C-alpha positions as CSV (number, residue, x, y, z in Angstrom):
1,M,-55.1,-73.6,91.0
2,R,-58.1,-74.1,88.6
3,N,-58.5,-77.6,87.2
4,K,-58.3,-77.7,83.5
5,I,-61.2,-79.0,81.4
6,I,-60.8,-80.5,77.9
7,V,-64.0,-80.7,75.9
8,G,-64.3,-82.7,72.6
9,N,-67.0,-81.3,70.3
10,W,-67.8,-84.0,67.8
11,K,-70.2,-81.8,65.9
12,M,-72.2,-83.8,63.2
13,N,-69.7,-86.7,62.9
14,N,-69.4,-90.4,63.7
15,S,-71.9,-93.3,63.7
16,S,-73.0,-94.9,66.9
17,S,-70.4,-97.6,66.7
18,E,-67.7,-95.1,65.8
19,S,-68.6,-93.0,68.8
20,L,-68.4,-95.9,71.2
21,E,-65.1,-97.0,69.8
22,L,-63.7,-93.5,70.1
23,V,-64.7,-93.4,73.8
24,K,-62.9,-96.7,74.4
25,K,-59.7,-95.5,72.7
26,I,-59.7,-92.2,74.5
27,N,-60.1,-94.0,77.9
28,D,-57.2,-96.3,77.1
29,L,-54.8,-93.5,76.0
30,V,-55.6,-90.8,78.6
31,V,-53.5,-90.5,81.7
32,W,-56.2,-90.1,84.3
33,K,-55.4,-87.5,87.0
34,S,-57.7,-85.3,89.1
35,D,-56.4,-82.0,87.8
36,V,-58.0,-82.4,84.3
37,E,-61.7,-83.0,83.5
38,V,-62.5,-84.7,80.1
39,V,-65.8,-84.2,78.4
40,V,-67.1,-85.4,75.0
41,C,-70.1,-84.0,73.2
42,P,-71.5,-86.5,70.7
43,P,-74.4,-85.8,68.3
44,S,-77.6,-85.8,70.3
45,V,-78.9,-89.1,68.9
46,Y,-75.8,-90.9,70.4
47,I,-75.7,-89.2,73.8
48,A,-77.6,-92.0,75.7
49,T,-75.6,-94.8,74.2
50,T,-72.3,-92.9,74.9
51,V,-73.3,-92.4,78.5
52,K,-74.1,-96.1,78.8
53,E,-70.8,-97.1,77.2
54,I,-68.8,-94.9,79.6
55,K,-70.6,-96.3,82.6
56,G,-69.6,-99.8,81.5
57,I,-65.9,-99.0,81.2
58,K,-64.1,-99.6,84.6
59,G,-62.3,-96.5,85.8
60,C,-63.5,-94.3,82.9
61,Q,-63.7,-90.7,84.0
62,I,-65.1,-89.2,80.8
63,K,-68.1,-87.0,81.2
64,V,-70.7,-86.3,78.6
65,G,-71.9,-83.0,77.2
66,A,-74.4,-81.9,74.6
67,Q,-73.8,-79.6,71.7
68,N,-76.9,-77.5,72.3
69,G,-79.9,-77.2,74.6
70,H,-83.1,-75.3,74.2
71,F,-84.1,-72.4,76.5
72,E,-87.6,-73.7,77.3
73,S,-88.3,-76.8,79.5
74,K,-91.0,-78.1,77.1
75,G,-93.4,-77.2,74.4
76,A,-94.0,-76.9,70.6
77,F,-90.4,-76.6,69.5
78,T,-90.0,-79.3,66.8
79,G,-86.5,-80.7,66.6
80,E,-85.3,-79.1,69.8
81,I,-84.1,-80.8,73.0
82,S,-84.6,-79.4,76.5
83,C,-82.0,-79.2,79.2
84,A,-84.2,-81.5,81.4
85,M,-84.1,-84.1,78.6
86,L,-80.4,-83.9,78.5
87,I,-80.1,-84.4,82.2
88,D,-82.5,-87.3,82.0
89,V,-80.0,-89.2,79.8
90,G,-76.9,-88.4,81.8
91,V,-75.6,-85.2,80.4
92,E,-73.6,-82.8,82.7
93,Y,-72.4,-80.1,80.3
94,V,-73.9,-78.2,77.4
95,V,-72.2,-76.0,74.8
96,V,-74.1,-72.9,74.1
97,G,-73.4,-70.1,71.5
98,H,-71.0,-72.0,69.4
99,S,-70.0,-69.9,66.4
100,E,-71.5,-72.4,64.0
101,R,-74.9,-72.1,65.8
102,R,-74.6,-68.4,65.4
103,Q,-73.5,-68.6,61.7
104,Y,-75.9,-71.2,60.4
105,F,-78.9,-70.9,62.7
106,G,-78.9,-67.2,63.5
107,E,-78.4,-67.4,67.3
108,T,-77.8,-64.1,68.9
109,D,-76.1,-63.2,72.2
110,E,-79.6,-62.8,73.7
111,V,-80.6,-66.3,72.6
112,V,-77.3,-67.7,74.0
113,N,-78.0,-65.9,77.3
114,K,-81.4,-67.6,77.5
115,R,-79.9,-71.0,76.8
116,A,-77.2,-70.5,79.5
117,L,-79.8,-69.4,82.1
118,C,-81.9,-72.4,81.4
119,A,-78.9,-74.7,81.5
120,I,-77.9,-73.4,84.9
121,K,-81.4,-73.6,86.4
122,S,-81.7,-77.2,85.1
123,G,-78.5,-78.2,86.7
124,L,-76.2,-78.3,83.7
125,T,-72.9,-76.6,83.3
126,P,-73.0,-74.3,80.3
127,I,-69.9,-73.9,78.2
128,V,-70.5,-70.4,76.8
129,C,-68.7,-69.6,73.5
130,V,-67.6,-66.1,72.5
131,G,-65.3,-65.0,69.7
132,E,-64.5,-62.4,67.0
133,T,-64.3,-62.6,63.2
134,L,-61.2,-62.1,61.2
135,A,-62.4,-58.6,60.2
136,E,-62.9,-57.7,63.8
137,R,-59.5,-58.9,64.7
138,E,-57.9,-57.0,61.8
139,N,-59.7,-53.8,62.8
140,S,-58.4,-54.1,66.4
141,I,-61.8,-54.4,68.0
142,T,-61.4,-57.9,69.4
143,E,-61.6,-56.8,73.1
144,E,-64.6,-54.6,72.5
145,I,-66.5,-57.4,70.7
146,I,-65.6,-60.0,73.3
147,R,-66.6,-57.7,76.2
148,K,-69.9,-57.0,74.6
149,Q,-70.6,-60.7,74.0
150,V,-69.7,-61.7,77.5
151,K,-71.8,-58.9,79.1
152,L,-74.9,-59.9,77.1
153,I,-74.4,-63.6,77.7
154,L,-74.0,-63.3,81.4
155,N,-76.9,-60.9,81.8
156,G,-79.1,-62.1,84.7
157,I,-76.7,-64.7,85.9
158,S,-76.1,-64.2,89.6
159,E,-72.8,-64.5,91.6
160,N,-73.8,-67.9,92.8
161,E,-74.8,-69.1,89.3
162,I,-71.7,-67.8,87.6
163,E,-69.7,-70.4,89.4
164,K,-71.4,-73.0,87.2
165,V,-70.4,-71.3,83.9
166,I,-67.4,-72.1,81.7
167,I,-66.4,-69.5,79.1
168,A,-64.8,-70.7,75.8
169,Y,-63.0,-68.1,73.8
170,E,-63.1,-69.4,70.2
171,P,-61.8,-66.9,67.5
172,I,-64.1,-67.6,64.6
173,W,-61.3,-67.2,62.1
174,A,-59.5,-70.1,63.8
175,I,-62.3,-72.7,63.9
176,G,-61.7,-75.5,61.4
177,T,-59.3,-73.4,59.4
178,G,-56.0,-74.8,60.7
179,K,-55.2,-71.3,61.9
180,T,-54.6,-70.8,65.6
181,A,-54.3,-67.7,67.7
182,T,-50.8,-67.3,69.0
183,N,-50.3,-68.3,72.6
184,E,-50.0,-64.6,73.5
185,Q,-53.2,-63.6,71.5
186,A,-55.2,-66.4,73.1
187,N,-54.0,-65.6,76.6
188,E,-54.5,-61.9,76.2
189,V,-58.2,-62.3,75.2
190,C,-58.8,-64.9,78.1
191,K,-57.2,-62.4,80.5
192,S,-59.5,-59.7,79.2
193,I,-62.5,-61.9,79.8
194,R,-61.3,-62.6,83.3
195,N,-60.8,-58.9,84.0
196,L,-64.4,-58.3,82.9
197,V,-65.7,-61.0,85.2
198,Y,-63.7,-59.3,87.9
199,E,-65.6,-56.0,87.1
200,L,-68.9,-57.8,87.2
201,Y,-68.5,-60.3,90.0
202,G,-65.4,-59.5,92.0
203,E,-62.0,-61.1,92.5
204,K,-63.1,-64.4,94.0
205,V,-65.3,-65.3,91.1
206,S,-62.8,-64.1,88.5
207,E,-60.1,-66.2,90.0
208,A,-62.3,-69.3,90.1
209,I,-64.0,-69.2,86.7
210,R,-62.6,-71.4,84.0
211,I,-61.9,-69.9,80.6
212,Q,-61.1,-72.3,77.7
213,Y,-59.5,-71.7,74.3
214,G,-61.1,-73.2,71.2
215,G,-59.8,-72.8,67.7
216,S,-57.8,-75.5,65.9
217,M,-56.2,-76.8,69.2
218,N,-54.4,-80.0,68.5
219,G,-51.8,-82.4,69.9
220,E,-48.9,-80.3,68.7
221,N,-49.9,-76.8,69.9
222,A,-51.9,-77.8,73.0
223,R,-49.1,-77.8,75.6
224,E,-48.0,-74.3,74.8
225,L,-51.6,-73.0,74.8
226,L,-52.5,-74.7,78.0
227,S,-49.4,-73.5,79.8
228,Q,-50.6,-69.9,79.5
229,S,-51.7,-68.4,82.8
230,E,-55.3,-67.5,81.8
231,I,-56.2,-70.6,79.7
232,D,-57.9,-73.3,81.7
233,G,-58.6,-75.9,79.0
234,G,-59.7,-76.4,75.4
235,L,-62.9,-76.7,73.4
236,V,-61.6,-79.1,70.7
237,G,-63.3,-79.7,67.4
238,G,-61.6,-81.8,64.7
239,A,-58.8,-83.1,66.8
240,S,-61.4,-84.6,69.3
241,L,-62.4,-87.1,66.6
242,K,-59.0,-88.8,66.7
243,A,-58.3,-90.7,69.9
244,E,-54.6,-90.3,69.8
245,E,-54.7,-86.6,69.0
246,F,-57.4,-85.8,71.7
247,S,-55.5,-87.9,74.3
248,K,-52.4,-85.9,73.6
249,I,-54.3,-82.7,74.3
250,V,-55.7,-84.1,77.6
251,N,-52.3,-85.5,78.7
252,S,-50.5,-82.2,78.0
253,A,-53.1,-80.3,80.2
254,H,-51.8,-81.9,83.4
255,N,-50.2,-79.5,85.8
256,D,-46.9,-81.3,85.8
257,N,-46.6,-80.7,82.1
258,N,-47.1,-76.9,82.3
Protein backbone atom coordinates (compact mmCIF):
# COMPACT_ATOMS: atom_id res chain seq x y z
CA MET A 1 0.00 0.00 0.00
CA ARG A 2 1.31 3.43 -0.98
CA ASN A 3 1.81 5.86 1.89
CA LYS A 4 -0.23 9.00 1.42
CA ILE A 5 1.38 12.44 1.34
CA ILE A 6 -0.37 15.68 2.26
CA VAL A 7 1.37 18.84 1.09
CA GLY A 8 0.42 22.33 2.23
CA ASN A 9 1.19 24.99 -0.38
CA TRP A 10 1.14 28.28 1.54
CA LYS A 11 1.70 30.32 -1.63
CA MET A 12 2.44 34.02 -0.95
CA ASN A 13 0.92 34.13 2.53
CA ASN A 14 1.90 34.49 6.20
CA SER A 15 4.59 36.43 8.00
CA SER A 16 7.56 34.71 9.63
CA SER A 17 5.83 34.57 13.02
CA GLU A 18 2.57 33.34 11.47
CA SER A 19 4.42 30.58 9.64
CA LEU A 20 6.10 29.36 12.82
CA GLU A 21 2.84 29.48 14.78
CA LEU A 22 1.08 27.51 12.05
CA VAL A 23 3.72 24.77 12.19
CA LYS A 24 3.34 24.49 15.97
CA LYS A 25 -0.45 24.22 15.76
CA ILE A 26 -0.33 21.63 12.99
CA ASN A 27 2.10 19.52 14.99
CA ASP A 28 -0.20 19.65 18.04
CA LEU A 29 -3.31 18.68 16.09
CA VAL A 30 -2.02 15.99 13.74
CA VAL A 31 -2.22 12.33 14.74
CA TRP A 32 1.24 11.13 13.77
CA LYS A 33 1.34 7.74 12.07
CA SER A 34 3.83 6.27 9.64
CA ASP A 35 1.30 5.85 6.81
CA VAL A 36 1.02 9.58 6.05
CA GLU A 37 3.76 12.09 5.22
CA VAL A 38 3.17 15.77 5.90
CA VAL A 39 4.93 18.55 4.00
CA VAL A 40 4.56 22.32 4.23
CA CYS A 41 5.79 24.71 1.53
CA PRO A 42 6.27 28.20 2.98
CA PRO A 43 7.33 31.26 0.96
CA SER A 44 11.03 30.97 0.13
CA VAL A 45 12.10 33.72 2.53
CA TYR A 46 10.71 31.70 5.46
CA ILE A 47 12.00 28.26 4.51
CA ALA A 48 15.13 28.34 6.67
CA THR A 49 13.32 29.58 9.79
CA THR A 50 10.54 27.01 9.28
CA VAL A 51 13.08 24.19 9.04
CA LYS A 52 14.76 25.43 12.21
CA GLU A 53 11.43 25.66 14.04
CA ILE A 54 10.46 22.12 13.07
CA LYS A 55 13.79 20.73 14.26
CA GLY A 56 13.17 22.38 17.61
CA ILE A 57 9.77 20.71 18.15
CA LYS A 58 10.14 17.34 19.83
CA GLY A 59 8.59 14.54 17.80
CA CYS A 60 7.56 16.82 14.93
CA GLN A 61 7.50 14.91 11.64
CA ILE A 62 6.63 17.77 9.32
CA LYS A 63 8.89 18.03 6.28
CA VAL A 64 9.57 21.18 4.31
CA GLY A 65 9.14 21.78 0.61
CA ALA A 66 9.62 24.73 -1.71
CA GLN A 67 7.07 26.24 -4.05
CA ASN A 68 9.51 26.40 -6.95
CA GLY A 69 13.12 25.71 -7.92
CA HIS A 70 15.18 26.80 -10.91
CA PHE A 71 16.49 24.38 -13.53
CA GLU A 72 20.08 25.66 -13.41
CA SER A 73 22.47 25.06 -10.51
CA LYS A 74 23.84 28.61 -10.55
CA GLY A 75 24.21 31.68 -12.73
CA ALA A 76 22.76 35.02 -13.74
CA PHE A 77 19.12 34.32 -12.92
CA THR A 78 18.07 37.28 -10.80
CA GLY A 79 15.36 36.44 -8.29
CA GLU A 80 15.58 32.66 -8.78
CA ILE A 81 16.58 29.97 -6.28
CA SER A 82 18.46 26.81 -7.25
CA CYS A 83 17.67 23.31 -6.07
CA ALA A 84 21.10 23.13 -4.44
CA MET A 85 20.25 26.21 -2.40
CA LEU A 86 16.99 24.64 -1.31
CA ILE A 87 18.76 21.49 -0.15
CA ASP A 88 21.32 23.62 1.68
CA VAL A 89 18.58 25.05 3.94
CA GLY A 90 16.87 21.72 4.59
CA VAL A 91 14.25 21.39 1.84
CA GLU A 92 13.27 17.86 0.74
CA TYR A 93 10.44 18.49 -1.75
CA VAL A 94 9.77 21.07 -4.45
CA VAL A 95 6.54 21.86 -6.29
CA VAL A 96 7.04 22.31 -10.02
CA GLY A 97 4.57 23.33 -12.70
CA HIS A 98 1.83 24.65 -10.45
CA SER A 99 -0.96 26.15 -12.56
CA GLU A 100 -0.30 29.59 -11.08
CA ARG A 101 3.31 29.41 -12.27
CA ARG A 102 2.01 28.51 -15.71
CA GLN A 103 -0.69 31.21 -15.72
CA TYR A 104 1.26 34.15 -14.29
CA PHE A 105 4.83 33.35 -15.29
CA GLY A 106 4.36 31.57 -18.60
CA GLU A 107 5.88 28.23 -17.60
CA THR A 108 5.47 25.53 -20.23
CA ASP A 109 5.57 21.75 -19.91
CA GLU A 110 9.11 21.87 -21.30
CA VAL A 111 10.21 24.27 -18.55
CA VAL A 112 8.49 22.13 -15.92
CA ASN A 113 10.34 19.10 -17.28
CA LYS A 114 13.68 20.92 -16.89
CA ARG A 115 12.81 21.89 -13.32
CA ALA A 116 11.79 18.32 -12.46
CA LEU A 117 15.00 16.88 -13.94
CA CYS A 118 17.15 19.34 -12.01
CA ALA A 119 15.26 18.64 -8.79
CA ILE A 120 15.82 14.89 -9.13
CA LYS A 121 19.51 15.23 -9.94
CA SER A 122 19.93 17.58 -6.97
CA GLY A 123 18.32 15.11 -4.57
CA LEU A 124 14.92 16.75 -4.16
CA THR A 125 11.56 15.06 -4.65
CA PRO A 126 9.62 16.99 -7.29
CA ILE A 127 5.86 17.31 -6.93
CA VAL A 128 4.88 17.72 -10.56
CA CYS A 129 1.54 19.42 -11.27
CA VAL A 130 -0.76 18.75 -14.20
CA GLY A 131 -4.34 19.79 -14.87
CA GLU A 132 -6.95 20.91 -17.37
CA THR A 133 -8.93 24.13 -17.76
CA LEU A 134 -12.71 24.30 -17.46
CA ALA A 135 -13.01 24.65 -21.25
CA GLU A 136 -10.92 21.52 -21.77
CA ARG A 137 -13.06 19.63 -19.24
CA GLU A 138 -16.29 20.77 -20.89
CA ASN A 139 -14.97 19.74 -24.31
CA SER A 140 -14.23 16.23 -23.02
CA ILE A 141 -10.49 16.38 -23.73
CA THR A 142 -9.29 16.12 -20.13
CA GLU A 143 -7.55 12.77 -20.60
CA GLU A 144 -5.89 13.91 -23.83
CA ILE A 145 -4.56 17.08 -22.18
CA ILE A 146 -3.33 15.30 -19.06
CA ARG A 147 -1.58 12.56 -21.02
CA LYS A 148 0.21 15.15 -23.14
CA GLN A 149 1.34 17.10 -20.07
CA VAL A 150 2.57 14.00 -18.23
CA LYS A 151 4.49 12.72 -21.27
CA LEU A 152 6.26 16.04 -21.80
CA ILE A 153 7.02 16.54 -18.11
CA LEU A 154 8.45 13.03 -17.64
CA ASN A 155 10.59 13.23 -20.78
CA GLY A 156 14.15 12.11 -20.01
CA ILE A 157 13.31 10.84 -16.53
CA SER A 158 14.60 7.28 -16.20
CA GLU A 159 12.92 4.30 -14.53
CA ASN A 160 15.16 4.75 -11.50
CA GLU A 161 14.47 8.48 -11.32
CA ILE A 162 10.69 8.25 -11.69
CA GLU A 163 10.55 6.63 -8.26
CA LYS A 164 11.43 10.05 -6.81
CA VAL A 165 8.56 11.83 -8.56
CA ILE A 166 5.12 12.65 -7.15
CA ILE A 167 2.42 13.69 -9.61
CA ALA A 168 -0.28 16.12 -8.49
CA TYR A 169 -3.47 16.29 -10.52
CA GLU A 170 -4.93 19.76 -10.00
CA PRO A 171 -7.84 20.69 -12.27
CA ILE A 172 -7.26 24.38 -12.91
CA TRP A 173 -10.97 25.15 -12.65
CA ALA A 174 -10.99 23.85 -9.05
CA ILE A 175 -8.02 25.79 -7.65
CA GLY A 176 -9.06 28.49 -5.23
CA THR A 177 -12.59 28.52 -6.64
CA GLY A 178 -14.30 26.40 -4.00
CA LYS A 179 -15.23 23.97 -6.78
CA THR A 180 -13.96 20.45 -6.40
CA ALA A 181 -13.83 17.59 -8.86
CA THR A 182 -16.18 14.84 -7.77
CA ASN A 183 -14.55 11.86 -6.13
CA GLU A 184 -15.17 9.86 -9.28
CA GLN A 185 -13.78 12.55 -11.61
CA ALA A 186 -10.62 12.97 -9.53
CA ASN A 187 -10.07 9.22 -9.25
CA GLU A 188 -10.70 8.69 -12.96
CA VAL A 189 -8.01 11.18 -13.98
CA CYS A 190 -5.52 9.84 -11.42
CA LYS A 191 -6.16 6.34 -12.79
CA SER A 192 -5.53 7.62 -16.31
CA ILE A 193 -2.19 9.05 -15.14
CA ARG A 194 -1.27 5.75 -13.50
CA ASN A 195 -2.18 3.88 -16.70
CA LEU A 196 0.11 6.17 -18.68
CA VAL A 197 2.96 5.60 -16.22
CA TYR A 198 2.34 1.87 -16.73
CA GLU A 199 2.70 2.34 -20.50
CA LEU A 200 5.92 4.32 -20.07
CA TYR A 201 7.60 2.50 -17.18
CA GLY A 202 5.80 -0.76 -16.46
CA GLU A 203 3.62 -2.19 -13.72
CA LYS A 204 6.04 -1.97 -10.79
CA VAL A 205 6.59 1.75 -11.25
CA SER A 206 2.92 2.50 -11.92
CA GLU A 207 1.89 0.73 -8.72
CA ALA A 208 4.52 2.54 -6.66
CA ILE A 209 4.20 6.12 -7.91
CA ARG A 210 2.12 8.45 -5.77
CA ILE A 211 -0.53 10.61 -7.41
CA GLN A 212 -2.13 13.43 -5.43
CA TYR A 213 -5.27 15.43 -5.94
CA GLY A 214 -5.17 19.22 -5.64
CA GLY A 215 -8.08 21.57 -6.08
CA SER A 216 -10.03 22.98 -3.13
CA MET A 217 -9.44 19.95 -0.90
CA ASN A 218 -10.59 20.73 2.63
CA GLY A 219 -11.46 19.11 5.93
CA GLU A 220 -14.97 18.27 4.78
CA ASN A 221 -14.26 16.58 1.44
CA ALA A 222 -10.80 15.12 2.14
CA ARG A 223 -11.87 11.76 3.54
CA GLU A 224 -13.99 10.86 0.53
CA LEU A 225 -11.33 12.01 -1.93
CA LEU A 226 -8.54 10.22 -0.09
CA SER A 227 -10.53 6.99 0.11
CA GLN A 228 -10.43 6.68 -3.69
CA SER A 229 -8.21 3.87 -4.93
CA GLU A 230 -5.92 5.98 -7.13
CA ILE A 231 -5.54 9.11 -4.96
CA ASP A 232 -2.47 9.00 -2.74
CA GLY A 233 -2.69 12.37 -1.04
CA GLY A 234 -3.44 16.02 -1.50
CA LEU A 235 -1.75 19.21 -2.64
CA VAL A 236 -3.62 21.64 -0.41
CA GLY A 237 -3.80 25.40 -0.92
CA GLY A 238 -6.07 27.64 1.13
CA ALA A 239 -6.98 24.99 3.69
CA SER A 240 -3.29 24.51 4.54
CA LEU A 241 -3.21 28.01 6.06
CA LYS A 242 -5.62 26.95 8.80
CA ALA A 243 -4.11 24.49 11.28
CA GLU A 244 -7.41 22.88 12.24
CA GLU A 245 -8.49 22.43 8.62
CA PHE A 246 -5.14 21.12 7.42
CA SER A 247 -4.88 18.72 10.36
CA LYS A 248 -8.34 17.34 9.55
CA ILE A 249 -7.10 16.55 6.05
CA VAL A 250 -3.97 14.84 7.36
CA ASN A 251 -5.86 12.84 9.97
CA SER A 252 -8.47 11.71 7.45
CA ALA A 253 -5.69 10.34 5.21
CA HIS A 254 -4.70 7.55 7.61
CA ASN A 255 -5.38 4.06 6.30
CA ASP A 256 -7.71 3.18 9.15
CA ASN A 257 -9.96 6.06 8.12
CA ASN A 258 -10.33 4.92 4.51
